[in-house]
C-alpha positions in Angstrom: 106.9 59.9 123.0 109.9 62.2 122.3 110.0 61.5 118.7 106.2 62.4 118.3 107.0 65.7 120.1 109.8 66.4 117.7 107.7 65.7 114.7 105.0 67.9 116.0 107.5 70.7 116.6 109.0 70.4 113.0 105.5 70.4 111.5 104.6 73.5 113.4 107.7 75.3 112.3 107.0 74.2 108.6 103.4 75.4 108.9 104.4 78.7 110.3 107.0 79.3 107.5 104.4 78.3 104.9 101.9 80.7 106.4 104.4 83.6 106.3 105.3 82.8 102.6 101.5 82.7 101.8 100.8 86.0 103.5 103.7 87.6 101.7 102.4 86.2 98.3 98.9 87.8 99.0 100.6 91.1 99.8 102.5 90.9 96.6 106.1 91.1 98.0 108.9 88.6 97.9 109.2 86.3 100.9 112.0 85.1 103.1 110.7 83.9 106.5 114.1 83.9 108.1 115.0 87.5 107.5 114.0 89.8 110.4 112.6 93.2 109.6 114.1 95.6 112.0 112.2 98.8 111.1 108.3 98.8 111.2 106.2 102.0 111.0 102.4 102.2 110.9 100.8 105.5 110.0 97.1 105.7 111.0 94.5 108.4 111.1 92.1 109.6 113.7 88.3 109.4 113.5 88.1 112.9 112.0 90.1 112.0 108.9 88.2 111.6 105.6 87.9 108.2 104.2 89.0 109.2 100.7 92.6 109.7 101.7 95.3 107.3 100.4 99.0 107.0 101.3 102.1 105.3 99.9 105.7 105.1 101.0 108.7 104.9 98.5 112.4 104.6 98.9 115.3 102.0 98.6 114.5 98.9 100.7 111.1 100.1 101.6 108.1 97.8 101.5 104.7 99.3 102.0 101.0 98.4 101.7 97.8 100.1 102.7 94.8 98.6 104.5 91.7 100.1 105.9 90.3 100.0 109.4 86.7 99.4 110.3 85.8 103.1 109.8 87.4 103.2 106.3 90.5 105.1 107.4 93.8 104.1 105.8 96.5 102.3 107.7 99.9 102.6 106.0 102.3 99.8 106.9 105.9 100.3 106.2 108.7 97.7 106.7 112.2 97.3 105.7 114.1 100.7 105.6 111.2 102.6 107.2 113.4 105.4 108.4 114.4 106.5 104.9 111.0 106.1 103.4 109.2 109.1 101.7 105.6 109.2 102.8 103.0 110.8 100.5 99.2 111.0 101.0 96.6 112.3 98.6 92.8 112.9 98.5 90.3 112.8 95.7 90.0 116.5 95.7 93.6 116.8 94.5 95.2 117.9 97.9 98.5 116.3 98.6 100.2 115.7 102.0 103.6 114.5 103.2 105.3 113.8 106.5 108.7 112.8 107.8 107.3 111.4 111.2 109.0 108.0 110.4 112.4 109.7 110.9 111.7 111.2 114.4 112.4 108.1 116.6 115.1 105.4 116.5 114.0 101.9 115.5 114.6 98.6 117.4 113.7 95.0 116.5 111.4 94.6 119.4 108.6 97.1 118.8 107.1 98.9 115.9 106.4 102.6 115.8 102.8 103.8 115.4 102.0 107.3 114.2 98.5 108.7 114.5 97.6 111.8 112.4 95.2 114.2 114.1 93.4 115.3 110.9 92.0 118.8 110.5 90.4 119.6 107.2 91.0 123.4 107.6 94.6 123.2 108.5 97.7 122.9 106.2 99.8 121.3 108.9 98.6 118.7 111.3 99.9 116.9 114.4 101.4 113.3 114.4 101.5 111.4 117.7 104.1 108.6 117.9 103.9 105.6 120.0 106.3 102.7 120.4 104.8 99.2 120.6 102.1 99.4 123.3 99.7 102.0 122.1 99.4 103.7 125.5 103.0 104.9 125.6 103.3 108.2 123.8 106.9 108.7 122.7 106.6 112.0 120.9 104.2 114.6 119.7 105.2 116.2 116.3 103.3 119.4 115.8 102.8 120.5 112.2 104.5 117.4 110.8 101.7 116.2 108.5 101.9 119.0 105.9 99.7 119.9 102.9 102.0 120.4 99.8 99.3 121.2 97.2 
């Protein structure tokens, strides 16, 4: 009985490693299932944000990808060296935005940091609310930190 339990455990470990490799392959990034990513930052937008906004993060050791929620708003996911990432966003009308909200809190390996932009079309600087892990715990409110640059 114990041998069967060991085989099941090894099979589950191999299956989870294969699933992580497949997920990374679909995301277009190199895979190493045994390397932990210490810094995770997610930039989201509130319900008033336009759906034509796109974002990207660049920098050394930065991995980023954008998905959309059910309302069509972008969710920028940054892993790797998230604290040094440069975040740029743009709209189809040519306006560009930047933020350094990813540098406002320290990172730990246990929880990701979630930033929600309170979008206002008539403003050149908007607020970002930062949460750690559980979405109910507000860590910091950064007024005028999501800034229009063009």
